Backbone as CSV, one residue per row, in Angstrom:
resi,resn,N_x,N_y,N_z,CA_x,CA_y,CA_z,C_x,C_y,C_z
1,MET,-45.768,-23.624,8.402,-46.925,-23.927,7.570,-46.879,-25.411,7.212
2,TYR,-48.030,-26.032,7.200,-48.119,-27.460,6.895,-48.204,-27.685,5.391
3,GLY,-47.869,-28.877,4.940,-47.826,-29.177,3.519,-48.974,-30.025,3.024
4,THR,-50.203,-29.755,3.498,-51.343,-30.586,3.090,-52.102,-30.016,1.894
5,GLU,-51.834,-28.769,1.514,-52.518,-28.135,0.382,-51.546,-27.990,-0.784
6,ARG,-51.926,-28.556,-1.946,-51.063,-28.521,-3.127,-50.777,-27.089,-3.572
7,ALA,-51.760,-26.188,-3.447,-51.608,-24.801,-3.900,-50.535,-24.048,-3.112
8,ASP,-50.189,-24.516,-1.907,-49.191,-23.844,-1.065,-47.754,-24.207,-1.437
9,ILE,-47.577,-25.232,-2.289,-46.247,-25.762,-2.572,-45.899,-25.527,-4.042
10,LYS,-44.724,-24.953,-4.271,-44.254,-24.660,-5.630,-42.810,-25.159,-5.771
11,PRO,-42.422,-25.549,-6.993,-41.019,-25.914,-7.210,-40.090,-24.760,-6.815
12,GLY,-38.968,-25.101,-6.193,-38.011,-24.105,-5.739,-38.148,-23.737,-4.274
13,MET,-39.256,-24.158,-3.632,-39.469,-23.866,-2.215,-38.651,-24.814,-1.346
14,LYS,-38.195,-24.310,-0.201,-37.478,-25.144,0.767,-38.503,-25.760,1.707
15,VAL,-38.446,-27.094,1.874,-39.428,-27.818,2.680,-38.748,-28.896,3.523
16,MET,-39.514,-29.395,4.495,-39.111,-30.565,5.277,-40.067,-31.694,4.890
17,VAL,-39.509,-32.836,4.494,-40.342,-33.976,4.099,-40.036,-35.170,4.986
18,VAL,-41.009,-36.089,5.048,-40.773,-37.377,5.697,-40.770,-38.429,4.590
19,ARG,-39.677,-39.191,4.520,-39.572,-40.252,3.524,-40.375,-41.460,3.979
20,LYS,-40.722,-42.333,3.050,-41.516,-43.528,3.362,-40.851,-44.353,4.466
21,GLN,-39.551,-44.563,4.365,-38.858,-45.391,5.358,-38.696,-44.691,6.701
22,ASP,-38.941,-43.380,6.760,-38.829,-42.635,8.007,-40.181,-42.356,8.667
23,GLN,-41.266,-42.879,8.123,-42.588,-42.574,8.664,-42.754,-43.043,10.104
24,ARG,-42.158,-44.166,10.461,-42.282,-44.672,11.839,-41.577,-43.763,12.838
25,THR,-40.393,-43.276,12.466,-39.612,-42.447,13.380,-39.992,-40.966,13.273
26,GLY,-40.525,-40.577,12.127,-40.881,-39.173,11.917,-39.684,-38.301,11.569
27,ALA,-38.560,-38.926,11.210,-37.356,-38.166,10.854,-37.612,-37.338,9.604
28,LEU,-37.256,-36.062,9.658,-37.506,-35.152,8.547,-36.230,-34.908,7.753
29,THR,-36.420,-34.701,6.436,-35.323,-34.405,5.531,-35.597,-33.049,4.898
30,GLU,-34.604,-32.168,4.929,-34.762,-30.835,4.342,-34.294,-30.846,2.901
31,GLY,-34.998,-30.087,2.048,-34.583,-29.988,0.662,-35.417,-28.977,-0.095
32,VAL,-35.101,-28.838,-1.388,-35.785,-27.899,-2.279,-36.640,-28.700,-3.253
33,VAL,-37.907,-28.303,-3.399,-38.857,-29.024,-4.247,-38.446,-28.936,-5.712
34,GLN,-38.359,-30.102,-6.351,-38.118,-30.157,-7.792,-39.449,-30.297,-8.522
35,SER,-40.305,-31.242,-8.050,-41.599,-31.457,-8.691,-42.608,-31.991,-7.688
36,LEU,-43.892,-31.730,-7.968,-44.989,-32.215,-7.140,-45.500,-33.520,-7.739
37,LEU,-45.674,-34.536,-6.896,-46.109,-35.850,-7.369,-47.570,-36.129,-7.057
38,THR,-48.140,-35.484,-6.038,-49.551,-35.650,-5.695,-50.386,-34.791,-6.634
39,LYS,-51.396,-35.386,-7.249,-52.239,-34.656,-8.205,-53.449,-33.996,-7.547
40,SER,-53.921,-34.541,-6.432,-55.112,-33.986,-5.784,-54.767,-32.661,-5.086
41,PRO,-55.745,-31.757,-4.926,-55.479,-30.450,-4.319,-55.197,-30.501,-2.818
42,HIS,-55.562,-31.610,-2.165,-55.368,-31.741,-0.712,-55.026,-33.186,-0.390
43,HIS,-54.117,-33.374,0.569,-53.819,-34.719,1.071,-53.554,-34.616,2.572
44,PRO,-54.277,-35.384,3.393,-54.170,-35.241,4.854,-52.780,-35.560,5.421
45,HIS,-51.992,-36.371,4.738,-50.660,-36.737,5.240,-49.553,-35.895,4.629
46,GLY,-49.902,-34.980,3.747,-48.901,-34.126,3.103,-48.798,-34.413,1.623
47,ILE,-48.496,-33.378,0.863,-48.339,-33.503,-0.583,-47.003,-34.199,-0.868
48,LYS,-47.026,-35.200,-1.755,-45.806,-35.933,-2.087,-45.020,-35.142,-3.129
49,VAL,-43.720,-34.966,-2.873,-42.857,-34.209,-3.770,-41.544,-34.953,-4.000
50,ARG,-40.865,-34.561,-5.085,-39.494,-35.019,-5.332,-38.603,-33.805,-5.100
51,LEU,-37.575,-33.982,-4.281,-36.634,-32.907,-4.006,-35.534,-32.891,-5.070
52,GLU,-34.792,-31.783,-5.131,-33.730,-31.643,-6.128,-32.635,-32.685,-5.969
53,ASN,-32.473,-33.237,-4.757,-31.460,-34.277,-4.535,-32.001,-35.686,-4.799
54,GLY,-33.258,-35.794,-5.306,-33.833,-37.080,-5.676,-34.685,-37.733,-4.610
55,VAL,-34.699,-37.202,-3.397,-35.494,-37.763,-2.304,-36.984,-37.532,-2.579
56,VAL,-37.800,-38.573,-2.364,-39.249,-38.462,-2.497,-39.860,-38.601,-1.108
57,GLY,-40.772,-37.689,-0.780,-41.416,-37.749,0.523,-42.623,-36.833,0.577
58,ARG,-43.322,-36.886,1.710,-44.497,-36.043,1.913,-44.108,-34.806,2.718
59,VAL,-44.577,-33.639,2.251,-44.222,-32.373,2.894,-44.888,-32.294,4.258
60,LYS,-44.093,-32.053,5.294,-44.590,-31.876,6.652,-44.497,-30.423,7.073
61,GLU,-43.591,-29.666,6.474,-43.387,-28.287,6.867,-42.803,-27.508,5.696
62,ILE,-43.312,-26.289,5.491,-42.752,-25.383,4.495,-41.884,-24.383,5.236
63,ILE,-40.634,-24.255,4.803,-39.697,-23.361,5.476,-39.778,-21.993,4.823
64,LYS,-40.077,-20.991,5.631,-40.140,-19.614,5.144,-38.754,-18.997,5.232
65,ASP,-38.342,-18.324,4.173,-37.030,-17.660,4.168,-37.064,-16.353,4.914
């Protein structure tokens, strides 16, 4: 599932994000959502989140357990 809709993402979910410095390479970082930073209900590049380990990035994929 893609991370472009804010309603699909909740704190505690496991996601793959792309950090700002990794946008050129597309390298993904896995983590658990701590908080949502994007206020709009939709963002074409992914909802921006802060992970529990402090990493900030845009959600590219939601990992289903």
